[in-house]
ROMAR-231213 format. One line per 5 residues: number of its first residue (from 0); their letters; for each residue x, y, z of C-alpha. Coordinates in pm, 1 decimal, m for minus. Example, Ala and Ser with C-alpha at 12.3 -4.5 7.8 and 13.67 -1.06 7.14 Angstrom:
0	AS	1230.0,m450.0,780.0; 1367.0,m106.0,714.0
end
This chain:
0	MAPNE	4167.3,m15348.6,14086.6; 4516.7,m15403.4,13956.0; 4820.6,m15266.7,14131.7; 4917.1,m15054.4,13828.5; 4583.9,m14876.2,13810.6
5	EDSTL	4600.2,m14798.9,14181.4; 4948.5,m14631.3,14153.8; 4821.6,m14416.0,13863.0; 4516.0,m14288.6,14060.2; 4734.8,m14219.0,14361.3
10	MKLEL	4968.9,m14004.6,14159.6; 4681.1,m13800.5,14014.7; 4546.4,m13720.4,14353.6; 4890.6,m13613.5,14482.3; 4937.4,m13384.8,14182.9
15	ACTDL	4596.9,m13236.2,14241.9; 4669.8,m13184.5,14608.8; 4995.8,m13007.0,14515.4; 4804.1,m12778.1,14276.4; 4547.4,m12684.0,14530.1
20	KNLLR	4821.9,m12602.9,14771.8; 4982.2,m12371.7,14518.9; 4641.7,m12204.2,14438.7; 4578.7,m12132.2,14790.7; 4927.2,m11968.0,14839.9
25	TSAKV	4870.4,m11763.3,14526.2; 4523.2,m11644.8,14633.7; 4678.2,m11540.4,14974.6; 4933.4,m11329.5,14793.5; 4670.8,m11180.5,14561.5
30	EETLE	4465.0,m11088.1,14869.7; 4753.8,m10927.2,15038.0; 4838.3,m10736.0,14719.9; 4468.5,m10618.5,14687.3; 4489.0,m10497.3,15040.2
35	NIDSK	4780.8,m10296.6,14963.0; 4621.0,m10138.7,14654.8; 4317.4,m10060.5,14839.8; 4525.4,m9865.5,15102.9; 4683.3,m9683.9,14817.4
40	FEDTE	4345.6,m9592.8,14664.2; 4237.3,m9447.1,14985.7; 4551.4,m9238.9,14992.8; 4497.2,m9116.6,14643.0; 4143.7,m9033.6,14700.8
45	ETLST	4235.6,m8841.1,14996.3; 4493.2,m8662.3,14787.7; 4251.4,m8584.4,14509.5; 3989.6,m8452.7,14755.5; 4239.8,m8222.3,14894.2
50	AARRL	4344.2,m8112.0,14536.9; 3975.2,m8072.2,14435.3; 3922.7,m7849.2,14741.8; 4227.5,m7637.2,14645.2; 4140.3,m7615.9,14275.4
55	APLHS	3761.9,m7521.4,14313.8; 3821.1,m7144.0,14341.4; 4038.2,m7144.8,14030.1; 3769.0,m7339.5,13832.8; 3515.9,m7064.9,13944.0
60	LAMTA	3749.9,m6789.6,13815.6; 3775.7,m6960.2,13483.0; 3401.3,m7000.7,13436.2; 3358.9,m6630.0,13527.2; 3624.4,m6529.8,13287.5
65	KALET	3467.1,m6724.9,13019.3; 3118.3,m6587.5,13085.4; 3266.9,m6227.7,13086.6; 3458.9,m6293.5,12760.3; 3120.6,m6396.4,12600.4
70	RINRA	2938.0,m6089.0,12740.2; 3210.4,m5853.9,12626.4; 3221.7,m6014.8,12278.3; 2843.4,m5991.1,12249.2; 2872.4,m5608.6,12298.7
75	VSPAL	3201.5,m5542.9,12109.1; 3126.8,m5744.5,11795.7; 2817.0,m5544.2,11703.9; 3011.0,m5219.7,11795.7; 3286.0,m5320.2,11549.0
80	ALLDS	3025.6,m5399.5,11276.6; 2869.8,m5060.2,11336.2; 3228.6,m4902.3,11293.0; 3249.7,m5103.0,10966.2; 2913.6,m4938.9,10855.1
85	FKLAE	3043.4,m4595.9,10922.6; 3345.7,m4683.7,10708.9; 3129.5,m4815.2,10442.9; 2907.2,m4510.6,10449.0; 3209.7,m4288.9,10399.5
90	SLQQN	3336.5,m4507.8,10110.0; 2994.5,m4484.2,9936.9; 2986.8,m4115.0,9977.0; 3320.0,m4085.8,9799.8; 3180.9,m4316.6,9514.1
95	LLAVS	2868.0,m4094.8,9495.7; 3078.6,m3779.1,9458.7; 3283.4,m3962.8,9176.4; 2968.9,m4088.1,8989.0; 2800.0,m3739.4,9029.1
100	SKASS	3110.7,m3573.9,8875.0; 3106.1,m3813.9,8580.6; 2743.3,m3776.0,8528.1; 2762.6,m3403.0,8521.8; 3052.7,m3387.6,8265.9
105	EKNPK	2915.7,m3661.3,8037.7; 2765.2,m3510.9,7716.3; 2652.1,m3835.4,7541.5; 2289.0,m3892.6,7655.4; 2312.0,m4273.6,7663.5
110	RRLKQ	2629.8,m4268.0,7874.2; 2488.8,m4014.3,8091.2; 2180.3,m4224.4,8163.2; 2409.5,m4510.3,8247.5; 2591.5,m4289.5,8502.5
115	LLKYV	2260.4,m4180.2,8648.7; 2157.9,m4557.1,8698.9; 2502.0,m4590.1,8893.8; 2423.6,m4275.0,9074.5; 2090.8,m4404.0,9183.5
120	DCVDQ	2241.3,m4733.3,9282.0; 2491.3,m4555.0,9505.0; 2224.2,m4346.4,9659.9; 2030.7,m4658.2,9740.5; 2335.7,m4827.6,9896.1
125	LNATI	2421.0,m4527.4,10100.7; 2067.6,m4500.0,10225.1; 2063.0,m4860.4,10323.3; 2382.9,m4823.8,10515.1; 2262.6,m4518.4,10700.5
130	NTISQ	1939.7,m4705.3,10782.2; 2148.0,m4993.6,10907.7; 2348.9,m4754.3,11122.5; 2028.3,m4580.3,11244.3; 1865.8,m4900.1,11334.7
135	DGEPV	2163.0,m5074.5,11500.9; 2322.1,m4776.8,11669.7; 2125.7,m4739.2,11976.8; 2100.8,m5114.8,12069.3; 2481.2,m5152.7,12013.7
140	IQKLQ	2554.4,m4854.1,12228.9; 2308.9,m4982.7,12495.8; 2481.3,m5318.8,12514.6; 2825.5,m5160.3,12531.6; 2717.8,m4933.7,12799.0
145	EVVEF	2574.6,m5225.6,13003.7; 2901.4,m5407.2,12980.7; 3103.3,m5113.9,13102.9; 2874.8,m5064.6,13388.5; 2893.4,m5432.3,13475.4
150	LSRTK	3275.2,m5423.0,13467.7; 3289.7,m5101.6,13674.7; 3051.9,m5259.8,13923.9; 3201.2,m5603.0,13947.9; 3570.3,m5491.7,13896.4
155	ATDQY	3612.5,m5803.8,13680.5; 3906.8,m5647.4,13517.0; 4155.7,m5386.5,13588.2; 4063.1,m5013.0,13590.0; 4296.2,m4931.8,13290.1
160	RTHRL	4083.9,m5162.1,13063.8; 3757.0,m5043.4,13197.5; 3869.0,m4690.7,13137.7; 3960.6,m4762.8,12775.5; 3632.8,m4935.5,12713.4
165	RETLV	3450.9,m4645.0,12876.5; 3619.9,m4397.3,12646.2; 3539.2,m4613.3,12339.6; 3173.7,m4612.6,12449.7; 3175.5,m4234.7,12484.9
170	TLKTL	3338.3,m4186.2,12141.6; 3102.8,m4422.0,11972.4; 2802.0,m4274.8,12120.0; 2905.6,m3922.4,12028.3; 2983.3,m4032.0,11672.4
175	YESEV	2633.1,m4199.1,11651.9; 2455.7,m3903.3,11784.0; 2643.6,m3632.4,11572.9; 2689.9,m3819.9,11250.1; 2372.6,m4017.9,11181.3
180	DAMRF	2133.5,m3726.8,11170.5; 2382.4,m3533.0,10966.6; 2429.6,m3809.9,10712.3; 2044.3,m3860.2,10678.9; 1927.1,m3491.1,10675.0
185	DGLLD	2226.0,m3256.2,10614.9; 2478.9,m3467.7,10436.5; 2553.5,m3594.1,10094.6; 2246.3,m3821.9,10101.4; 2013.0,m3512.9,10128.9
190	ESLLN	2208.9,m3337.4,9857.7; 2193.7,m3643.6,9629.8; 1818.4,m3670.3,9686.9; 1778.5,m3303.1,9583.3; 1986.8,m3372.7,9280.5
195	LQDEF	1771.5,m3664.3,9196.8; 1447.0,m3453.7,9220.6; 1606.6,m3201.1,8973.2; 1708.1,m3495.6,8741.5; 1354.1,m3643.1,8778.5
200	EGMLQ	1188.9,m3314.2,8691.5; 1433.6,m3242.2,8403.8; 1389.2,m3583.4,8247.7; 1016.0,m3573.6,8278.8; 1010.5,m3222.7,8118.9
205	QLKHQ	1219.8,m3372.2,7809.5; 952.0,m3641.1,7736.3; 731.6,m3469.4,7474.1; 439.3,m3583.1,7281.2; 509.4,m3632.2,6913.7
210	DIGES	286.1,m3558.9,6605.3; 19.9,m3375.3,6806.1; m168.4,m3126.7,6579.5; 16.6,m3251.8,6272.8; m197.1,m3362.1,5970.8
215	REDEE	m197.4,m3732.5,5914.1; m168.1,m3875.5,5561.8; m421.0,m4145.7,5637.9; m711.3,m3977.4,5807.1; m900.0,m4300.2,5853.7
220	AEIVG	m609.1,m4456.8,6042.8; m663.1,m4555.3,6399.0; m520.4,m4284.6,6649.9; m302.5,m4461.8,6897.6; m72.1,m4344.2,7175.1
225	SDLGS	305.3,m4383.9,7167.3; 579.9,m4439.3,7428.1; 701.1,m4116.6,7570.6; 1051.5,m4237.1,7662.4; 1309.5,m4493.6,7576.2
230	EMEVQ	1358.6,m4801.1,7772.1; 1672.7,m4667.9,7934.4; 1497.2,m4324.9,8011.9; 1206.6,m4513.9,8173.7; 1439.6,m4735.1,8370.9
235	VLRGI	1619.5,m4427.8,8513.0; 1296.6,m4252.3,8603.0; 1165.0,m4558.5,8766.4; 1478.6,m4590.5,8970.3; 1473.2,m4229.2,9077.8
240	AETLA	1103.8,m4256.6,9174.0; 1155.5,m4565.1,9376.5; 1471.2,m4406.5,9549.0; 1274.6,m4092.3,9631.0; 991.1,m4291.0,9772.8
245	SNDCL	1205.1,m4508.8,9991.2; 1377.0,m4191.3,10130.8; 1053.9,m4028.1,10252.6; 1027.2,m3825.1,9937.5; 715.8,m3988.0,9790.1
250	DICID	502.0,m3674.9,9815.2; 762.7,m3464.4,9647.8; 811.9,m3727.0,9380.0; 439.4,m3741.4,9314.1; 401.9,m3346.0,9304.0
255	IFVKV	692.2,m3327.2,9057.4; 541.6,m3596.9,8823.4; 193.4,m3465.3,8827.6; 305.0,m3094.8,8783.5; 545.2,m3156.7,8501.1
260	RYRRA	330.8,m3420.0,8313.8; 23.4,m3206.9,8349.2; 202.3,m2916.2,8179.3; 357.7,m3143.7,7913.6; 0.8,m3296.4,7824.2
265	AKALM	m149.6,m2955.6,7833.0; 117.3,m2800.2,7619.5; 77.6,m3080.9,7365.2; m295.8,m3016.8,7337.4; m227.0,m2637.7,7306.3
270	RLNPD	m48.0,m2707.2,6978.1; m394.6,m2765.7,6853.4; m481.0,m2400.8,6921.1; m798.2,m2473.0,7128.2; m875.3,m2121.4,7199.2
275	YLKTY	m1260.2,m2194.3,7163.6; m1243.4,m2376.2,7488.9; m1217.5,m2026.1,7654.4; m1580.0,m1980.8,7583.5; m1798.1,m2207.4,7785.1
280	FPEEI	m2079.9,m2028.1,7944.5; m2419.9,m2088.1,7768.1; m2474.9,m1715.4,7741.8; m2135.2,m1664.9,7582.3; m2195.8,m1964.9,7334.4
285	DEMEW	m2535.1,m1806.3,7237.9; m2341.8,m1493.6,7142.8; m2106.5,m1670.1,6901.1; m2144.5,m1647.4,6538.1; m2290.9,m1971.6,6406.4
290	ESLET	m1988.5,m2045.5,6178.3; m1751.9,m1990.0,6462.9; m1951.5,m2221.8,6699.0; m1992.6,m2482.3,6429.7; m1603.8,m2486.4,6370.2
295	AITLW	m1556.0,m2497.0,6752.4; m1771.2,m2790.5,6786.5; m1610.9,m2973.6,6511.4; m1271.6,m2909.3,6663.6; m1397.7,m3016.8,7004.5
300	TQHFE	m1496.9,m3359.3,6875.4; m1157.5,m3393.1,6708.7; m950.0,m3274.6,6994.0; m1142.7,m3478.0,7244.0; m1069.5,m3801.8,7063.2
305	LAIKT	m713.8,m3711.8,7021.0; m665.3,m3624.4,7393.7; m812.6,m3971.3,7486.8; m649.2,m4188.5,7222.1; m304.2,m4037.1,7218.6
310	VFISE	m211.2,m3792.3,7492.7; m378.0,m3961.1,7781.9; m301.0,m4317.8,7678.2; 74.5,m4213.1,7654.9; 58.1,m4046.9,7999.5
315	KKLCV	m110.5,m4350.4,8148.4; 164.2,m4574.3,8002.5; 422.7,m4350.7,8156.7; 261.8,m4345.4,8493.6; 257.8,m4721.9,8501.2
320	QVLGG	625.3,m4748.9,8393.7; 756.3,m4497.1,8628.7; 526.8,m4513.7,8939.3; 392.9,m4879.1,8890.8; 635.9,m5037.2,9140.1
325	IMDGV	563.1,m4787.7,9430.7; 328.8,m4894.4,9713.6; 234.5,m5214.3,9526.2; 88.8,m5017.7,9232.1; m176.1,m4837.3,9409.2
330	IWLEC	m37.3,m4487.0,9344.1; 21.5,m4447.4,8976.3; m358.9,m4437.0,8870.5; m428.2,m4157.8,9111.8; m136.1,m3966.2,8966.0
335	FVKIA	m266.2,m4014.3,8606.5; m598.9,m3903.8,8693.7; m468.0,m3585.4,8858.7; m282.7,m3519.3,8536.1; m592.5,m3573.9,8325.9
340	DKIMA	m861.4,m3408.6,8557.0; m799.4,m3049.6,8482.7; m759.8,m3092.9,8115.5; m1069.1,m3310.6,8080.1; m1254.4,m3060.7,8298.8
345	VFFRF	m1189.8,m2796.1,8023.6; m1339.4,m3026.1,7756.8; m1628.5,m3119.3,7973.2; m1703.4,m2754.4,8043.5; m1721.5,m2653.9,7679.8
350	GEGVA	m1940.7,m2951.1,7603.4; m2172.3,m2872.2,7894.2; m2189.5,m2516.5,7773.7; m2303.3,m2616.5,7429.1; m2549.7,m2861.6,7555.3
355	RSSKE	m2709.4,m2602.4,7779.3; m2697.4,m2317.6,7544.9; m3017.8,m2206.5,7340.6; m3185.8,m2483.6,7142.4; m3152.0,m2341.2,6782.9
360	PQKLF	m3249.2,m2594.3,6522.2; m2907.4,m2590.2,6346.7; m2732.9,m2692.4,6660.4; m2897.6,m3041.4,6639.1; m2646.6,m3173.8,6394.6
365	KLLDM	m2340.2,m3058.7,6595.8; m2504.5,m3198.4,6911.5; m2540.8,m3530.7,6738.4; m2178.0,m3504.7,6625.5; m2068.2,m3460.7,6994.8
370	FDSLE	m2306.6,m3737.1,7105.7; m2167.8,m3976.5,6851.2; m1807.8,m3890.0,6929.1; m1875.1,m3977.0,7301.3; m2057.5,m4302.9,7196.7
375	KLKIK	m1759.4,m4410.6,6991.1; m1513.8,m4322.7,7283.4; m1722.9,m4468.3,7564.3; m1533.8,m4803.8,7585.5; m1191.7,m4650.6,7533.8
380	FSEVF	m1273.9,m4382.7,7788.7; m1362.5,m4642.5,8054.4; m1048.6,m4840.3,7976.9; m834.7,m4517.7,8014.9; m994.2,m4393.7,8327.7
385	EGEAG	m1043.8,m4729.5,8518.9; m1092.5,m4798.3,8871.7; m1202.2,m4592.7,9158.5; m963.4,m4322.8,9093.8; m1127.6,m4240.6,8755.1
390	ADICT	m1489.9,m4275.6,8879.5; m1535.4,m3892.5,8893.8; m1426.7,m3835.6,8550.3; m1633.8,m4120.0,8404.8; m1930.7,m3984.4,8600.2
395	RFREL	m1887.1,m3651.3,8427.3; m1842.0,m3819.2,8103.0; m2177.1,m3982.8,8153.5; m2345.5,m3668.5,8269.8; m2224.0,m3479.7,7958.2
400	EKLLI	m2375.4,m3761.8,7742.4; m2708.4,m3715.9,7919.7; m2696.2,m3350.3,7859.6; m2626.7,m3405.0,7500.3; m2925.1,m3659.3,7462.7
405	HASTK	m3166.5,m3414.1,7647.5; m3037.5,m3113.4,7438.9; m3066.0,m3304.3,7103.8; m3416.7,m3438.8,7168.3; m3528.1,m3094.3,7284.6
410	VFWEF	m3386.4,m2912.0,6972.4; m3564.8,m3175.0,6761.4; m3899.2,m3143.3,6925.7; m3876.6,m2755.8,6945.1; m3800.7,m2762.5,6581.5
415	GLRIE	m4134.5,m2922.9,6520.9; m4309.7,m2692.3,6768.2; m4163.2,m2385.6,6580.0; m4280.9,m2502.0,6256.4; m4627.6,m2562.8,6419.4
420	GNADG	m4619.0,m2222.9,6600.1; m4502.2,m2040.9,6273.1; m4857.0,m2076.7,6128.0; m4939.8,m1712.1,6176.9; m4588.8,m1578.9,6214.0
425	FPPPQ	m4513.7,m1479.0,5864.6; m4740.3,m1383.2,5569.4; m4730.7,m1623.0,5258.6; m4482.4,m1517.6,4979.4; m4658.0,m1267.9,4753.3
430	DCSVP	m4517.6,m1448.1,4445.5; m4636.1,m1784.8,4560.9; m4280.8,m1909.7,4586.5; m4170.3,m2194.2,4826.4; m4135.9,m2029.6,5176.8
435	KLVRY	m3788.1,m2030.0,5326.8; m3924.4,m2233.5,5613.2; m4024.3,m2516.3,5384.3; m3683.9,m2505.5,5217.3; m3512.5,m2503.6,5537.6
440	AINYL	m3722.6,m2776.9,5698.9; m3685.5,m3018.4,5403.9; m3319.8,m2972.0,5376.8; m3307.8,m3003.4,5754.4; m3487.6,m3342.5,5752.2
445	KYLAA	m3317.5,m3464.1,5454.1; m2981.1,m3408.1,5633.2; m3119.7,m3571.8,5951.1; m3247.3,m3873.3,5762.1; m2908.5,m3937.6,5594.0
450	DIYSV	m2698.6,m4215.3,5717.3; m2453.2,m3981.5,5894.5; m2715.5,m3866.9,6142.4; m3010.5,m4102.3,6138.2; m2852.6,m4371.7,6345.2
455	SMAKV	m2742.3,m4120.8,6619.4; m3077.4,m3941.3,6604.8; m3264.2,m4264.4,6656.2; m3037.4,m4377.1,6935.6; m3103.0,m4044.2,7116.6
460	LRTEQ	m3475.7,m4074.0,7065.4; m3476.5,m4424.9,7186.0; m3259.4,m4347.0,7500.5; m3484.5,m4049.7,7591.0; m3790.9,m4271.7,7552.8
465	IWKAG	m3640.3,m4539.3,7777.1; m3551.1,m4278.2,8041.8; m3915.3,m4152.2,8040.0; m4095.6,m4488.8,8027.0; m3854.5,m4682.8,8239.0
470	ILSKP	m3581.6,m4932.2,8149.5; m3824.1,m5227.4,8147.1; m4029.2,m5063.7,7879.7; m4033.2,m5179.5,7517.2; m3947.7,m4882.7,7299.3
475	ETDEN	m4008.6,m4876.9,6924.9; m3738.9,m4996.3,6684.8; m3504.6,m4721.3,6586.0; m3642.0,m4690.2,6227.2; m4004.2,m4667.1,6342.4
480	LLNHS	m3923.7,m4424.5,6610.6; m3745.9,m4203.7,6366.5; m4000.1,m4238.7,6111.4; m4279.9,m4142.9,6345.1; m4094.0,m3847.6,6479.6
485	ITNIM	m4003.9,m3707.3,6121.5; m4351.6,m3779.3,6008.8; m4487.1,m3568.1,6292.2; m4271.1,m3283.8,6176.6; m4378.3,m3324.0,5808.4
490	EALQR	m4746.0,m3313.7,5922.4; m4671.9,m3000.9,6124.5; m4507.7,m2851.6,5798.0; m4811.4,m2944.3,5606.9; m5046.2,m2764.7,5848.5
495	NIESK	m4818.2,m2474.3,5828.1; m4841.1,m2461.8,5448.1; m5223.5,m2493.4,5461.4; m5242.2,m2211.7,5712.5; m5031.0,m1984.0,5494.7
500	RSHYR	m5247.3,m2095.3,5189.7; m5554.0,m1968.7,5358.6; m5407.6,m1616.5,5401.8; m5415.8,m1534.8,5024.4; m5699.6,m1313.3,4911.5
505	DKVQP	m5651.0,m1377.2,4537.1; m5836.4,m1695.7,4435.7; m5544.6,m1837.1,4205.6; m5255.4,m1757.2,4447.6; m5332.3,m2034.6,4708.5
510	HVFAM	m5331.3,m2290.5,4429.8; m5004.0,m2179.6,4282.5; m4852.3,m2147.8,4624.0; m4958.7,m2505.0,4720.4; m4854.5,m2635.7,4376.3
515	NTYWY	m4507.1,m2479.2,4409.0; m4464.8,m2605.9,4780.3; m4589.6,m2940.4,4748.3; m4402.5,m3018.2,4437.7; m4089.8,m2886.3,4590.8
520	IYMRT	m4129.2,m3111.3,4878.2; m4205.5,m3411.2,4663.2; m3919.7,m3354.5,4420.1; m3670.9,m3269.2,4688.7; m3753.5,m3558.7,4889.7
525	RNTEL	m3801.9,m3857.2,4662.8; m3510.4,m4084.2,4589.0; m3341.0,m3953.5,4910.0; m3307.9,m4122.2,5255.9; m3596.7,m3900.2,5387.0
530	GKLLG	m3813.9,m4022.8,5108.8; m3725.1,m4386.9,5180.8; m3791.9,m4330.0,5554.4; m4140.3,m4173.7,5481.3; m4223.0,m4425.8,5220.4
535	DQYMK	m4296.0,m4381.8,4845.4; m4678.4,m4425.8,4892.0; m4687.2,m4168.5,5161.2; m4486.5,m3922.6,4938.1; m4708.8,m3962.7,4638.6
540	KTYKV	m5040.8,m3976.8,4836.6; m4946.5,m3662.2,5036.5; m4738.9,m3448.2,4813.1; m4771.6,m3548.2,4447.7; m5145.1,m3579.9,4472.6
545	FTEES	m5177.6,m3250.0,4656.3; m4964.7,m3100.5,4364.2; m5191.4,m3240.1,4103.7; m5496.8,m3112.9,4273.1; m5346.1,m2770.1,4319.6
550	AYLYQ	m5241.3,m2754.3,3959.4; m5588.7,m2857.9,3848.5; m5744.2,m2591.6,4058.7; m5487.6,m2332.5,3946.3; m5580.6,m2391.5,3573.5
555	RQAWG	m5941.6,m2392.5,3643.9; m5912.8,m2060.1,3855.5; m5671.2,m1886.5,3638.1; m5748.0,m1994.0,3282.9; m6109.9,m2129.3,3323.2
560	PLVRL	m6267.8,m1785.4,3306.9; m6088.3,m1686.9,2977.2; m6187.6,m2037.8,2827.5; m6560.8,m1971.6,2922.0; m6536.7,m1634.1,2749.0
565	LDTED	m6486.7,m1813.3,2428.9; m6797.6,m2015.3,2463.4; m7009.4,m2001.8,2137.8; m7329.2,m2148.6,2253.0; m7491.7,m1790.1,2308.8
570	LKRQS	m7369.8,m1669.8,1962.6; m7595.4,m1910.6,1778.8; m7911.1,m1737.0,1909.8; m7775.5,m1385.3,1843.4; m7826.8,m1161.7,1543.1
575	NVGAI	m7527.6,m932.1,1594.9; m7251.2,m1204.6,1598.5; m6976.9,m970.3,1502.2; m7022.2,m722.4,1792.8; m7063.4,m1006.6,2046.1
580	MKGKM	m6759.1,m1195.4,1911.3; m6553.7,m870.6,1918.5; m6666.9,m807.6,2275.3; m6563.0,m1159.9,2368.4; m6226.2,m1119.7,2212.8
585	DAFFR	m6161.6,m796.0,2372.3; m6252.9,m932.2,2711.0; m6046.5,m1240.7,2643.7; m5736.8,m1035.7,2570.8; m5794.7,m791.6,2874.0
590	GFEEI	m5804.7,m1106.0,3085.0; m5517.0,m1258.0,2916.7; m5304.7,m944.0,2967.1; m5420.8,m941.7,3327.1; m5324.8,m1291.9,3398.3
595	SQKHR	m4998.3,m1244.3,3219.6; m4924.1,m959.8,3461.1; m5020.3,m1185.2,3744.8; m4779.0,m1450.9,3629.5; m4496.3,m1200.4,3613.1
600	GSYVI	m4531.8,m1100.3,3989.9; m4791.8,m1308.1,4173.3; m4813.9,m1649.2,4008.4; m4455.7,m1729.9,3979.2; m4385.6,m2110.6,3911.4
605	QDVDL	m4027.8,m2154.2,4019.6; m3945.7,m2517.7,3914.8; m3847.2,m2557.1,3559.8; m4001.2,m2898.5,3524.7; m4324.5,m2803.3,3692.9
610	REQIR	m4344.1,m2481.4,3488.9; m4300.7,m2690.2,3172.7; m4576.2,m2924.3,3266.1; m4814.6,m2637.5,3356.4; m4725.9,m2461.0,3014.4
615	ESTIK	m4813.2,m2775.2,2819.3; m5128.5,m2827.4,3013.3; m5234.8,m2466.4,2985.0; m5162.7,m2463.7,2606.7; m5374.7,m2780.0,2568.7
620	FVVPV	m5643.5,m2616.7,2777.2; m5655.2,m2283.1,2613.3; m5524.5,m2297.4,2261.1; m5777.3,m2559.7,2117.4; m6078.3,m2344.1,2235.7
625	YTEFF	m5908.8,m2016.0,2107.0; m5840.9,m2182.5,1775.6; m6177.0,m2315.1,1735.6; m6323.0,m1972.3,1835.2; m6087.0,m1784.8,1610.1
630	NSYSS	m6151.4,m2009.1,1296.5; m6514.9,m2014.4,1344.2; m6566.8,m1638.3,1351.2; m6268.7,m1487.5,1170.5; m6478.3,m1410.6,875.0
635	VVQAK	m6722.1,m1205.4,1090.7; m6448.0,m969.8,1221.4; m6127.4,m849.8,1087.4; m5896.4,m1144.3,1177.4; m5590.5,m933.3,1118.8
640	SYINP	m5701.5,m731.9,1442.8; m5634.0,m1028.9,1661.9; m5344.8,m1275.2,1705.0; m5363.9,m1619.4,1534.5; m5365.1,m1937.6,1720.5
645	ESMQG	m5011.3,m1992.1,1657.8; m4914.9,m1657.7,1803.5; m5139.5,m1728.9,2101.6; m4951.3,m2056.0,2174.4; m4622.4,m1849.6,2163.5
650	LLGQI	m4765.4,m1586.6,2408.0; m4870.2,m1866.2,2657.2; m4534.6,m2024.1,2608.7; m4369.6,m1689.8,2684.0; m4564.8,m1662.4,3009.4
655	FDGAD	m4417.2,m1993.8,3135.8; m4070.3,m1959.8,2964.3; m3898.3,m1818.2,3287.6; m3963.0,m1668.8,3635.8; m3694.8,m1411.9,3599.8
660	RVGDG	m3766.5,m1069.3,3449.9; m3528.0,m799.4,3305.4; m3555.7,m432.5,3346.8; m3845.0,m374.4,3102.6; m4061.7,m618.5,3275.3
665	KFRRR	m4057.7,m875.3,3007.1; m3987.7,m1230.4,3069.5; m3660.5,m1374.9,2952.9; m3600.0,m1741.6,2880.8; m3372.9,m1925.9,3115.5
670	DSKDR	m3053.6,m2072.6,2960.2; m3024.3,m2437.1,2937.0; m2753.8,m2437.4,3203.1; m3006.5,m2321.8,3456.4; m3205.4,m2646.3,3417.7
675	LGGGI	m3101.1,m2960.8,3584.1; m3184.7,m3307.9,3530.1; m3496.1,m3457.6,3688.4; m3676.3,m3123.4,3708.2; m3486.4,m3031.5,4020.1
680	STSIE	m3376.3,m2663.5,4023.0; m3085.8,m2704.5,4254.7; m2889.6,m2994.3,4368.7; m2931.6,m3180.1,4707.5; m2565.7,m3151.0,4776.1
685	SDIKD	m2550.2,m2776.5,4718.3; m2849.0,m2712.7,4953.7; m2691.1,m2926.9,5226.9; m2362.3,m2727.2,5199.8; m2552.6,m2402.1,5202.1
690	FRRSG	m2749.2,m2537.5,5512.6; m2433.2,m2643.1,5700.1; m2240.9,m2324.6,5606.1; m2508.0,m2081.3,5763.4; m2764.3,m2096.5,6040.9
695	SNASD	m2935.6,m1773.8,5922.2; m3232.7,m1967.4,5793.8; m3322.1,m2048.1,6154.3; m3451.8,m1703.8,6210.7; m3730.0,m1799.4,5963.5
700	I	m3877.9,m2054.5,6195.5
end
């Protein structure tokens, strides 16, 4: 190694040795310093430990004070809120008085309604505030009392503050106990609720039904209910109802509503003057004059429909609008049913009385009117009286319909039985005229077969048949059922006619009677709904053929003996022809006079067309024989002593010229105005009107 390199290495070693010495000296100083610091830390720690031991009671006192503050605040804050509620209640009472004063003095209806809305809102706010005071009062006082007791027991504060807190507790407790009940039951809230009840009743009283009992221009227009109050009135009423309900006055609210609206609905219907509804016992109905009863039933059908479609629909709508928001909408329907129940009971009572009254024939059409009215209203009735609340009324509706079905069918069948049982009840007419029974029965059945009643009668018969045979049975069609039923009555009527016919002692009268009666039935029935129902073939075969047979027998029995008197076969073998011819002529004219007298009183042919046909037939039957006899032997006797054939034809014509006699017993000719087209002596329409106008003919059955 070179000398220079050795010197450099040595220098580096020396420097390193020096650095190490310096480092060791520094480390020694640091160690000494650390020892001093550790000594100081020990002193500080001892000082802190001493301070901690001295501050521990103060920390405990601070935590206790904080917990006490929290506990006091938890009791005092609700108490302050309770006091604020008392202040709010006082403020609301003042507002309530102000709004009440304005509402009382306001004359404008709309503005007054707005004031009432504000009044209701104030009452709701006051009620909510009082409820808050009532609900929070006892817990607040209880917490405050616990704090006072705690402070008194622990003496966590000075006696002065504890005393003040105790006085506050006593004052608040006394205020709560004395004021809450007074505000709820004896104060302005109670008075306001009474005022709302009066307003509620007054407003309901003012809501009236319009146009009840007034004639409508369009009688065919649909009858509909209308709103009873304006939107503002309904809003006020709904607000009052809900306010009363929320203040434990629901029963009072319902009583007021039902009482007032029942009276209003009843008063609206009373404008129709339904005095007839006062008579409802079957015995009383039987004592009524027919015209009065007929009018009463007609009014009943009209008023019943009017009540359902206008009065009760309007009342139901009002119930929903006013009471629909109470108890989740479960109360309004019961209120509506209560309103309608008594009124409907009156209508049902009258209808049931009519259905249970005596089964006179003329009642059938009014019973069918009632049944048809119920049928048309059935769907609407179920809609109006829906749900469980209306079940009883709907049940009574169905019971009335059943009564009407039973009554209608019973009247109809008893009508046939009365005709059948009248076979020996009355003697046949001495003038061979058509009996009242036949006239009544034909008009009755014609009216029944008309479109206005045939559908209802068929439905009634079918329903009755289903009830008797069971719902699974297959009843006849409506047309066949009605046809069969009416045919049975027509057959009973025919048996009645034949029975009366057999009571005549005169040989000619039965034929005149049958001819008149069957011709009347045929002419009055053909080209009518009754004739279509029975069938043209049936009508001709049963009544026209019988008429022709009776006419033939009449001619043979009445005029045959006279024609046989003019037989000339025996004159050819006689020598004294003149005497025999004179005897025949005398006998002929005696018989002619006798039969002429009979036609004036016993052989009356009432129908103009029938009488004309019989006259022509009789002239053709008698005059040719008389002419031949007269012309053949006029030279044998004095022809001037007897009437010529032309005069004989005139005499025969005079016999059949009219059925009415004047005071001298001679026939007078009917004026042309007495004859109507088609050979019918009176019109169907007039007979129907006469039938509807009076039930007196029922006494003939």
